[in-house]
C-alpha positions in Angstrom: 19.1 -22.0 -7.3 19.7 -18.3 -7.2 17.0 -15.9 -6.1 15.9 -13.0 -8.3 18.0 -10.7 -6.2 21.1 -12.9 -6.3 20.9 -13.2 -10.1 21.0 -9.5 -10.7 23.7 -8.6 -8.2 27.3 -8.2 -9.4 29.7 -10.9 -8.2 31.4 -8.5 -5.7 28.1 -7.5 -4.2 26.5 -10.9 -3.7 26.5 -10.5 0.1 23.8 -7.9 -0.2 21.2 -10.7 -0.8 22.0 -12.3 2.6 22.1 -9.0 4.3 18.7 -8.0 2.8 17.1 -11.1 4.1 18.3 -10.6 7.7 16.8 -8.0 9.9 20.1 -7.5 11.7 20.3 -4.3 9.6 17.4 -2.8 11.7 19.8 -2.2 14.6 22.8 -1.1 12.5 22.7 2.5 11.5 25.7 1.9 9.2 23.9 -0.8 7.3 20.9 1.5 6.9 23.2 4.0 5.4 24.3 1.4 2.8 20.7 0.9 1.7 20.2 4.6 1.5 23.2 5.0 -0.8 21.6 2.4 -3.2 18.4 4.4 -3.6 17.6 7.2 -1.1 14.0 7.8 -2.2 13.0 4.1 -2.2 14.7 3.5 1.1 13.0 6.6 2.7 9.6 5.3 1.5 9.7 1.6 2.3 12.6 0.8 4.6 12.6 -2.6 2.9 16.0 -3.9 1.4 14.4 -6.8 -0.5 12.0 -4.4 -2.3 14.8 -2.0 -2.8 17.1 -4.5 -4.5 14.3 -5.9 -6.6 13.4 -2.4 -7.9 17.0 -1.1 -8.4 18.0 -1.3 -12.0 20.9 -3.7 -12.8 22.8 -0.8 -14.2 22.7 1.0 -10.9 24.0 -2.1 -9.1 26.8 -2.4 -11.6 27.7 1.2 -11.0 27.9 0.7 -7.3 30.0 -2.4 -7.9 32.8 -0.1 -9.2 32.3 2.7 -6.7 35.2 2.6 -4.2 33.3 4.5 -1.5 30.4 2.2 -1.7 32.6 -0.9 -1.8 34.5 0.2 1.4 31.2 0.8 3.2 29.9 -2.6 1.9 33.0 -4.4 3.1 32.8 -2.8 6.5 29.2 -3.8 7.0 29.6 -7.3 5.7 32.6 -7.8 8.1 30.5 -6.6 11.0 27.5 -8.8 9.9 29.6 -11.9 9.5 31.4 -11.3 12.8 28.0 -11.0 14.5 26.6 -14.1 12.9 29.6 -16.3 13.8 30.8 -15.2 17.3 33.4 -17.0 19.3 31.1 -16.9 22.3 27.9 -15.3 23.5 26.4 -14.4 26.9 24.3 -17.5 26.7 27.1 -19.9 25.7 29.3 -18.6 28.5 26.6 -18.8 31.2 24.7 -21.9 30.1 27.2 -24.0 28.3 25.3 -27.3 28.8 21.8 -26.0 27.7 21.1 -27.6 24.3 17.4 -27.3 23.8 15.6 -24.3 22.1 13.4 -21.8 23.8 10.3 -21.5 21.7 8.4 -18.2 21.9 4.9 -17.7 20.5 3.1 -14.4 20.0 0.3 -13.1 17.8 2.3 -10.1 16.6 5.9 -9.0 16.1 7.2 -5.5 15.7 10.5 -6.2 13.9 10.4 -3.5 11.3 8.1 -1.3 9.3 8.8 -3.6 6.3 7.2 -6.5 8.2 3.8 -5.1 9.1 2.5 -7.8 11.4 2.2 -5.8 14.6 -0.3 -3.5 16.2 0.9 -2.1 19.5 3.1 -2.7 22.5 2.7 -6.4 22.6 4.3 -6.7 19.1 7.0 -4.1 19.8 8.0 -6.0 23.0 8.0 -9.3 21.1 10.2 -7.9 18.4 12.6 -6.5 21.0 12.6 -9.9 22.7 13.6 -11.6 19.5 16.4 -9.1 18.8 17.7 -9.3 22.3 17.7 -13.1 22.2 19.8 -12.8 19.1 22.3 -10.5 20.8 22.6 -12.7 23.9 23.0 -15.9 21.8 19.9 -17.6 23.2 18.8 -20.8 21.3 15.6 -19.0 20.6 12.9 -19.7 18.0 9.9 -17.5 17.5 6.5 -18.4 15.9 3.8 -16.2 14.7 1.4 -15.6 11.8 1.9 -13.9 8.4 -1.0 -11.5 7.7 -1.7 -10.7 4.0 -3.0 -7.2 4.8 -1.0 -6.7 8.0 -2.5 -4.1 10.3 -4.2 -1.2 8.6 -2.8 2.1 7.6 -4.6 4.9 9.4 -6.2 8.0 7.7 -8.1 10.6 9.7 -10.8 12.5 7.8 -11.9 16.1 8.2 -14.2 15.2 11.0 -11.6 13.2 12.9 -13.0 9.8 12.0 -10.5 7.0 11.4 -10.5 5.4 8.0 -8.7 2.0 7.7 -6.7 1.3 4.6 -5.7 -2.3 4.1 -2.8 -2.7 1.6 -2.2 -6.2 0.2 1.5 -6.9 0.7 3.5 -8.9 -1.9 5.2 -11.7 -0.1 7.9 -11.9 -2.7 8.9 -8.3 -1.8 9.2 -9.0 1.9 12.4 -10.1 3.8 11.2 -13.7 4.3 11.5 -17.0 2.5 9.2 -20.0 2.2 10.2 -23.2 4.0 10.6 -25.9 1.4 10.7 -29.7 1.6 13.6 -31.7 0.2 11.8 -32.0 -3.1 11.5 -28.2 -3.4 7.8 -28.0 -2.7 6.4 -25.8 0.1 6.2 -27.4 3.5 2.5 -27.6 4.5 1.4 -28.0 8.1 -1.9 -29.8 8.8 -3.9 -28.0 11.4 -7.2 -29.7 12.7 -10.0 -27.1 12.7 -13.7 -28.0 13.0 -14.2 -31.3 11.0 -11.2 -31.0 8.7 -7.5 -30.2 8.2 -6.6 -26.6 7.3 -3.2 -26.4 5.6 -0.6 -23.7 6.5 2.5 -22.9 4.6 5.5 -21.6 6.6 8.0 -18.8 6.1 11.3 -18.1 7.7 12.4 -14.7 8.8 16.0 -14.2 9.9 16.4 -11.7 12.8 20.1 -11.7 13.5 20.9 -15.2 14.8 17.2 -16.0 15.6 14.6 -17.7 13.3 11.1 -16.3 13.3 8.6 -18.7 11.6 5.3 -17.4 10.3 2.3 -19.4 9.2 -0.2 -18.5 6.6 -3.3 -20.4 5.2 -3.5 -18.8 1.7 -2.7 -22.0 -0.2 -4.7 -23.8 -3.0 -5.2 -26.8 -0.8 -7.6 -24.9 1.4 -11.2 -23.7 0.8 -11.8 -20.1 -0.2 -12.8 -19.2 3.4 -9.9 -21.0 5.1 -7.5 -19.2 2.8 -8.6 -15.9 4.4 -7.8 -16.9 8.1 -4.6 -14.8 8.1 -5.9 -11.9 6.1 -5.9 -9.5 9.0 -4.2 -9.1 12.3 -6.7 -9.3 15.2 -9.6 -10.2 12.9 -12.8 -9.0 14.5 -14.9 -12.0 13.4 -15.2 -14.5 16.2 -14.8 -17.4 13.8 -11.6 -16.1 12.3 -10.1 -15.0 15.6 -10.5 -18.5 17.2 -9.1 -20.1 14.0 -6.1 -17.7 14.1 -5.3 -18.7 17.7 -5.7 -22.4 16.9 -3.3 -21.9 13.9 -0.8 -20.1 16.1 -0.8 -22.5 19.0 -1.6 -25.9 17.5 -0.2 -25.1 14.1 2.9 -23.7 15.7 3.6 -26.9 17.6 3.0 -29.0 14.5 5.4 -26.8 12.5 8.1 -27.5 15.1 7.4 -31.3 14.8 7.7 -31.0 11.0 11.0 -29.3 11.4 12.2 -31.9 14.0 12.6 -29.1 16.6 12.2 -30.3 20.2 11.7 -27.3 22.5 13.1 -27.2 26.0 10.8 -24.4 27.1 7.7 -22.9 25.6 7.1 -19.1 26.2 3.5 -17.9 25.7 3.6 -14.2 25.1 0.0 -13.3 26.1 -2.9 -15.8 26.0 -3.4 -16.0 22.2 -1.1 -18.9 21.6 -2.2 -21.0 24.5 -3.8 -23.7 22.4 -0.2 -24.9 21.9 -0.4 -26.5 25.3 -3.5 -28.5 24.4 -1.5 -29.9 21.5 1.4 -30.8 23.7 -0.9 -32.5 26.3 -2.5 -34.5 23.5 0.8 -35.7 22.1 2.0 -36.9 25.6 -1.3 -38.7 26.1 -0.8 -40.4 22.7 2.6 -41.6 24.1 0.8 -43.3 27.0 0.7 -40.6 29.8 -2.5 -39.9 31.6 -4.1 -36.4 31.2 -2.8 -35.3 34.6 0.7 -36.6 33.9 0.8 -34.9 30.5 -0.5 -31.6 32.0 2.2 -31.8 34.7 4.9 -32.2 32.2 3.6 -29.4 30.0 3.3 -27.1 33.0 6.9 -27.8 34.0 8.2 -26.6 30.6 5.9 -23.6 30.0 6.2 -19.9 31.0 3.6 -17.3 30.4 3.7 -13.5 30.2 0.4 -11.6 30.7 0.3 -8.0 29.5 -3.2 -6.7 30.1 -4.3 -5.0 33.3 -8.1 -5.0 32.7 -10.5 -7.9 32.1 -11.6 -6.5 28.7 -8.2 -7.1 27.3 -8.2 -10.8 27.8 -9.6 -13.1 25.0 -12.8 -14.9 26.0 -14.8 -17.0 23.6 -18.1 -18.8 24.0 -17.1 -22.3 25.1 -19.4 -23.9 22.5 -17.6 -22.0 19.7 -14.2 -23.2 20.9 -15.5 -26.8 21.1 -16.8 -26.5 17.5 -13.4 -25.3 16.2 -11.6 -28.1 18.2 -13.9 -30.9 17.1 -11.4 -32.8 15.0 -8.5 -32.0 17.3 -10.4 -33.5 20.3 -11.4 -36.8 18.6 -10.5 -39.7 20.9 -9.9 -37.5 23.9 -12.1 -36.5 26.9 -13.3 -33.2 25.7 -14.4 -31.9 29.1 -10.9 -32.3 30.6 -9.4 -30.1 27.9 -12.2 -27.5 28.0 -11.9 -27.3 31.8 -8.4 -25.8 31.4 -9.9 -22.6 30.0 -13.4 -22.7 31.4 -14.8 -19.5 33.0 -18.5 -20.1 33.3 -19.8 -20.5 29.7 -16.7 -18.8 28.3 -13.3 -20.2 27.3 -10.6 -17.8 28.7 -7.3 -17.9 26.9 -5.5 -16.3 29.9 -6.9 -18.9 32.3 -5.7 -21.7 29.9 -2.2 -20.1 29.9 -2.0 -19.8 33.6 -3.4 -23.3 34.3 -0.8 -24.9 31.9 2.3 -22.9 33.0 4.7 -23.2 35.8 5.8 -19.6 35.8 3.6 -16.5 35.2 4.8 -12.9 35.0 3.3 -9.5 34.5 5.2 -6.8 32.7 6.0 -4.5 35.7 5.9 -4.7 39.5 2.6 -2.8 39.6 1.1 -4.9 36.8 2.0 -8.1 38.7 0.1 -6.8 41.8 -2.9 -6.0 39.6 -2.8 -9.4 38.0 -2.7 -11.1 41.4 -5.9 -9.4 42.3 -7.5 -10.2 38.9 -6.7 -13.9 39.1 -6.7 -14.5 42.8 -9.6 -17.0 42.6 -7.2 -19.5 40.9 -5.3 -19.7 44.2 -8.1 -19.8 46.8 -6.8 -19.4 50.3 -3.4 -18.2 49.2 -2.5 -14.7 50.6 -2.4 -12.1 47.8 1.3 -11.4 48.2 2.1 -15.1 47.9 0.3 -15.7 44.6 3.0 -16.8 42.1 2.8 -14.0 39.6 6.1 -12.2 39.2 6.7 -8.7 37.9 9.3 -8.4 35.2 9.6 -4.9 33.9 9.4 -4.5 30.1 12.7 -3.6 28.5 13.6 -2.5 25.0 16.2 -3.6 22.5 18.7 -0.8 23.1 20.3 -0.7 19.6 16.9 -0.5 17.8 15.6 2.4 19.8 18.6 4.5 21.0 18.9 7.7 18.9 22.0 7.8 16.8 23.5 11.0 18.4 23.2 9.5 21.8 25.0 6.4 20.6 27.9 8.6 19.5 27.9 10.3 22.9 28.0 6.9 24.7 30.8 5.7 22.5 32.8 8.9 23.3 32.3 9.0 27.1 31.5 5.4 28.1 33.5 3.5 25.5 32.1 1.0 23.0 31.7 -1.7 25.7 28.1 -0.6 26.2 27.2 -1.8 22.7 28.0 -5.4 23.6 27.1 -5.4 27.3 24.2 -2.9 27.7 22.8 -5.1 30.5 25.8 -4.5 32.8 24.9 -1.8 35.3 28.4 -0.7 36.1 29.0 0.5 32.6 26.3 3.1 32.9 27.9 5.0 35.8 30.1 6.6 33.1 27.0 8.4 31.8 27.8 11.1 34.4 30.8 12.0 32.3 28.7 13.3 29.5 28.6 17.2 29.7 25.1 18.5 30.2 25.4 20.8 27.2 26.3 18.0 24.9 23.4 15.8 26.1 21.0 18.8 25.6 22.4 19.4 22.2 21.7 15.8 21.1 18.3 16.0 22.7 17.4 19.1 20.7 18.7 17.7 17.5 16.4 14.6 17.9 13.5 16.9 18.8 14.1 19.0 15.6 14.0 15.7 13.6 10.7 14.7 15.3 9.2 18.1 14.6 10.2 17.9 11.0 8.6 14.5 10.6 5.5 15.6 12.4 5.1 18.7 10.2 5.6 16.5 7.1 2.9 14.2 8.2 0.5 17.1 8.8 1.3 18.5 5.4 0.6 15.2 3.6 -2.8 14.9 5.3 -3.7 18.5 4.5 -2.8 17.9 0.8 -4.8 14.7 0.7 -7.9 16.4 2.2 -7.5 19.8 0.4 -6.9 21.6 3.7 -5.2 25.0 3.3 -3.8 26.1 6.6 -0.4 26.9 8.0 1.6 24.1 9.7 2.1 24.3 13.4 5.2 26.3 14.4 6.6 24.2 17.2 9.3 25.6 19.4 12.1 23.0 19.9 12.6 24.2 23.5 9.0 23.5 24.4 7.8 20.6 26.4 6.3 18.0 24.0 4.2 15.4 25.7 3.7 12.2 23.6 0.9 9.8 23.9 1.7 6.8 21.7 -0.7 4.0 22.5 -3.5 2.1 20.8 -6.9 3.9 21.1 -8.5 1.2 23.2 -10.8 2.8 25.7 -9.0 1.2 28.7 -5.9 3.0 27.8 -7.7 6.3 28.6 -6.4 8.6 25.8 -8.9 11.3 26.9 -7.7 11.5 30.5 -5.4 14.4 29.6 -8.4 16.3 28.3 -10.7 15.9 31.3 -10.2 19.5 32.5 -10.1 21.7 29.4 -9.9 25.0 31.2 -6.8 23.9 33.1 -5.3 22.4 30.0 -5.9 25.6 28.0 -3.9 27.5 30.6 -1.1 25.0 30.5 -0.6 24.7 26.7 -1.0 28.5 26.2 1.4 29.6 28.9 3.7 32.1 27.1 6.5 31.4 29.5 6.4 27.6 29.3 5.2 26.4 25.9 3.6 22.9 25.9 2.4 20.6 23.1 0.6 17.3 23.2 1.1 14.8 20.4 -1.2 11.8 20.1 -0.2 8.8 18.0 -2.2 5.6 17.8 -4.9 3.5 16.1 -8.3 2.2 17.2 -9.2 -1.3 16.2 -11.5 -1.2 13.1 -14.4 -2.7 15.1 -13.8 -0.7 18.2 -16.4 2.1 17.8 -15.8 3.4 21.3 -12.0 3.6 20.7 -12.7 5.5 17.4 -14.9 7.9 19.3 -12.1 8.6 21.7 -9.9 9.4 18.7 -12.6 11.6 17.2 -13.0 13.4 20.5 -9.3 14.1 20.7 -9.3 15.4 17.2 -12.4 17.6 17.9 -10.6 19.2 20.9 -7.4 19.7 18.8 -9.4 21.8 16.3 -10.7 24.2 19.0 -9.1 27.7 18.6 -7.5 27.5 22.0 -5.9 24.1 21.2 -5.2 24.5 17.5 -1.5 23.6 16.9 -1.0 22.7 20.5 -2.8 19.3 20.6 -1.8 17.4 17.4 -2.6 13.9 16.1 0.2 12.0 14.4 -1.6 10.1 11.7 -0.6 6.5 11.0 2.0 6.4 13.8 4.2 3.3 13.3 7.6 1.8 14.1 9.2 3.9 11.4 7.8 7.1 12.9 8.8 6.1 16.4 12.4 5.5 15.4 
């Protein structure tokens, strides 16, 4: 049965439907140009090809179907897309030809695109880049997360510098995802044991290149009114909802795999949120006849865990009684204490401890972070020298094609050759960077800087118009040093550290010979009053005469802005 989009597309443009439902376009500038040709204003506003095609009049699509320039561009992109999706070989198939089991990756958030607003900060951006890179490398990779009806909030900052959270309700039918259906055409529902009942979750499939990302959501008629709201918000501040979200992600994620007959070779827990997955796996092995310790040993041998947070406050801890209550039905017939002991930290249940105790490999996200993590969790390895604690440092990377600026891509093509596009991980290729003339590199840098300044000024103008503020926009010199601080406004990220010596800072930013600007972009969690106060303090300082136009807050900074 044809979708709404397929039914309105002319025959010679039917491929647009498949392209719209695959986030491959997010790392193809040429594909983005195609969507821009369809409707420039719609694309600039939403960056969502499904919404774009749904809202484009049929007459416009028929017009494009007879436009030779558009058809040539369409054919070029579809050839590239089809070639990418059906390669003769990939890095993984060449290096691991006998591996035939999927790697299953679980994370609370994914930063794939502005049009899929299920991310908050660096954890999600890294997860999104992991998924895209797995696709490029040809890994047999499956990702699992949650679909949040309101996503993460849109940020507004009022006249006093206070953050206001706006929670849009996204229309699922306008998002680049599709429901997973049973053979009879009905939605697949996953039964997740929570408290004394089953909560039902529907599943959606998101295509990210060659990788499938599955998202669970409880907003179905089979659930109670309260259970339908479990996935309303990313990082729900209510203790009850937060524990249920993590049960849904971990236990629900494993049950989804079983429903799809997917048997993972490795489970990768990206941060501690999905660690309940391993309780489900232990329970299944015990049902097959293994003892608790045998089941735990097998689960450990097939689990890896990445920890991200360098401070205790960033790790999820729940009162152990609250976790026991939510796992009541799940633990029926099992020795509750053995399961609880895996995450026990006094009277708290620590999701990071659960992850470490059920994994064979633990890594931090940099060499320094690994050292910090060893000190933080050293009590788990009593008597082991600090430098021998098995927590490895693996430095975070990025998905090159998503984040590299378009003019730099052209320079690399010209001076390195296009091999860097397919093999960006081969170090030898990058020696050719030395061939790029300094003046050309600087020219590309300044062009990107001008584009950033233009976007920043546009953001400030929009806020001023919303609040009725009548003041000139900052006149930013493109040759100036612009310092960016793009992080969540959590207190441990220390956004105000730059502002600790205002007298010295005043001299730096107002030096007539070396102009300097500081741009802040980031959100505080809706329930984090201390984080909001940090944001308000930054705003307050930015309004002082000596810092006006020199310290600037980029309102509602997101993936679209970053790119």
